[in-house]
ROZA-479146 format. One record per residue (C-alpha): x, y, z; residue number from 1. Coordinates in pm, whole numbers, plus 50000, padded with zeros to 5 digits. Each point is the difference from the previous one (the first is absolute). Layout:
<atoms>
<xx X, yy Y, zz Z, midren NUM>;
...
</atoms>
This chain:
<atoms>
<xx 50000, yy 49994, zz 50015, midren 1>;
<xx 50151, yy 50336, zz 49892, midren 2>;
<xx 50018, yy 50278, zz 50259, midren 3>;
<xx 49683, yy 50190, zz 49855, midren 4>;
<xx 49812, yy 49708, zz 50021, midren 5>;
<xx 50127, yy 49937, zz 50361, midren 6>;
<xx 49901, yy 50362, zz 50098, midren 7>;
<xx 49625, yy 49966, zz 49832, midren 8>;
<xx 49970, yy 49674, zz 50217, midren 9>;
<xx 50094, yy 50171, zz 50291, midren 10>;
<xx 49784, yy 50318, zz 49963, midren 11>;
<xx 49681, yy 49762, zz 49887, midren 12>;
<xx 50068, yy 49750, zz 50282, midren 13>;
<xx 50008, yy 50216, zz 50312, midren 14>;
<xx 49719, yy 50261, zz 50027, midren 15>;
<xx 50250, yy 50214, zz 50220, midren 16>;
<xx 50376, yy 49997, zz 49898, midren 17>;
<xx 50271, yy 50207, zz 50062, midren 18>;
<xx 50333, yy 50067, zz 49831, midren 19>;
<xx 50240, yy 50109, zz 50254, midren 20>;
<xx 50362, yy 50043, zz 50110, midren 21>;
<xx 50037, yy 49705, zz 50281, midren 22>;
<xx 49732, yy 49849, zz 50189, midren 23>;
<xx 49713, yy 50105, zz 50203, midren 24>;
<xx 50165, yy 49924, zz 50292, midren 25>;
<xx 50324, yy 50154, zz 49891, midren 26>;
<xx 49982, yy 50228, zz 49722, midren 27>;
<xx 50282, yy 50156, zz 49843, midren 28>;
<xx 49914, yy 50343, zz 49947, midren 29>;
<xx 49786, yy 50250, zz 50166, midren 30>;
<xx 49737, yy 50031, zz 49690, midren 31>;
<xx 49913, yy 49646, zz 50029, midren 32>;
<xx 49984, yy 50025, zz 50419, midren 33>;
<xx 49740, yy 50226, zz 49991, midren 34>;
<xx 49829, yy 49844, zz 49726, midren 35>;
<xx 50000, yy 49680, zz 50192, midren 36>;
<xx 49885, yy 50195, zz 50290, midren 37>;
<xx 49714, yy 50163, zz 49820, midren 38>;
<xx 49917, yy 49630, zz 49872, midren 39>;
<xx 50047, yy 49823, zz 50348, midren 40>;
<xx 49749, yy 50280, zz 50151, midren 41>;
<xx 49732, yy 49808, zz 49779, midren 42>;
<xx 49981, yy 49736, zz 50164, midren 43>;
<xx 49998, yy 49746, zz 49731, midren 44>;
<xx 50257, yy 49763, zz 49839, midren 45>;
<xx 50202, yy 50112, zz 49692, midren 46>;
<xx 50274, yy 49829, zz 49779, midren 47>;
<xx 50306, yy 50170, zz 49949, midren 48>;
<xx 50307, yy 49960, zz 49737, midren 49>;
<xx 50342, yy 50100, zz 50151, midren 50>;
<xx 50141, yy 50179, zz 49690, midren 51>;
<xx 50350, yy 50005, zz 50120, midren 52>;
<xx 49983, yy 49588, zz 50019, midren 53>;
<xx 49859, yy 49999, zz 49662, midren 54>;
<xx 50204, yy 50205, zz 49759, midren 55>;
<xx 49818, yy 49887, zz 49674, midren 56>;
<xx 49662, yy 50135, zz 50164, midren 57>;
<xx 50186, yy 50297, zz 50079, midren 58>;
<xx 50126, yy 50097, zz 49649, midren 59>;
<xx 49662, yy 49909, zz 49803, midren 60>;
<xx 49727, yy 50094, zz 50281, midren 61>;
<xx 50062, yy 50386, zz 49909, midren 62>;
<xx 49929, yy 49961, zz 49617, midren 63>;
<xx 49714, yy 49755, zz 50058, midren 64>;
<xx 49828, yy 50225, zz 50246, midren 65>;
<xx 50118, yy 50320, zz 49849, midren 66>;
<xx 50072, yy 50130, zz 50325, midren 67>;
<xx 50393, yy 50032, zz 50049, midren 68>;
<xx 50018, yy 49979, zz 50408, midren 69>;
<xx 49974, yy 49779, zz 50240, midren 70>;
<xx 49797, yy 49933, zz 50225, midren 71>;
<xx 49694, yy 49884, zz 49793, midren 72>;
<xx 49661, yy 49927, zz 50149, midren 73>;
<xx 49769, yy 49782, zz 49792, midren 74>;
<xx 49648, yy 49962, zz 50088, midren 75>;
<xx 49773, yy 49762, zz 49811, midren 76>;
<xx 50246, yy 50006, zz 49696, midren 77>;
<xx 50008, yy 50363, zz 50001, midren 78>;
<xx 50314, yy 50243, zz 50078, midren 79>;
<xx 49923, yy 50237, zz 50251, midren 80>;
<xx 50322, yy 50155, zz 50040, midren 81>;
<xx 50304, yy 50073, zz 50206, midren 82>;
<xx 50033, yy 50086, zz 50379, midren 83>;
<xx 49863, yy 50339, zz 49929, midren 84>;
<xx 49704, yy 49893, zz 49892, midren 85>;
<xx 49952, yy 49701, zz 50209, midren 86>;
<xx 50057, yy 50266, zz 50322, midren 87>;
<xx 49734, yy 50221, zz 49847, midren 88>;
<xx 49772, yy 49736, zz 49959, midren 89>;
<xx 50065, yy 49875, zz 50336, midren 90>;
<xx 49935, yy 50367, zz 50139, midren 91>;
<xx 49664, yy 50015, zz 49795, midren 92>;
<xx 49870, yy 49687, zz 50142, midren 93>;
<xx 49989, yy 49850, zz 49601, midren 94>;
<xx 50268, yy 49755, zz 50087, midren 95>;
<xx 49809, yy 49852, zz 50283, midren 96>;
<xx 49713, yy 49964, zz 49776, midren 97>;
<xx 50193, yy 49842, zz 49704, midren 98>;
<xx 50202, yy 49749, zz 50165, midren 99>;
<xx 49686, yy 49905, zz 50205, midren 100>;
<xx 49810, yy 49935, zz 49681, midren 101>;
<xx 50278, yy 49816, zz 49844, midren 102>;
<xx 50047, yy 49768, zz 50286, midren 103>;
<xx 49620, yy 49946, zz 50025, midren 104>;
<xx 49994, yy 49922, zz 49636, midren 105>;
<xx 50304, yy 49749, zz 50080, midren 106>;
<xx 49811, yy 49829, zz 50263, midren 107>;
<xx 49668, yy 49961, zz 49785, midren 108>;
<xx 50210, yy 49819, zz 49715, midren 109>;
<xx 50167, yy 49791, zz 50272, midren 110>;
<xx 49666, yy 49885, zz 50132, midren 111>;
</atoms>
């Protein structure tokens, strides 16, 4: 499977996925740390990909997403944006709403 297919599969298979530097427990940059905090405050599980451990994804995702920076948050197959947008969405309450809806949709699909 080529890297673009891998990225597509990750995004389609996970209703909430964060492409970040490091892991949720050990983020490797401040932007990833703030993004993880915002997502964790929503109280739902989310998938993540450590782009530092996956250089092919790090190299190809910006082109695939047409978004040059990391982290990148995807919800239900749609790119939400990076840290600034995630933070703004958290402050407005929009992030929690989207995350809860995506998680509920996944639970219904799994049932």
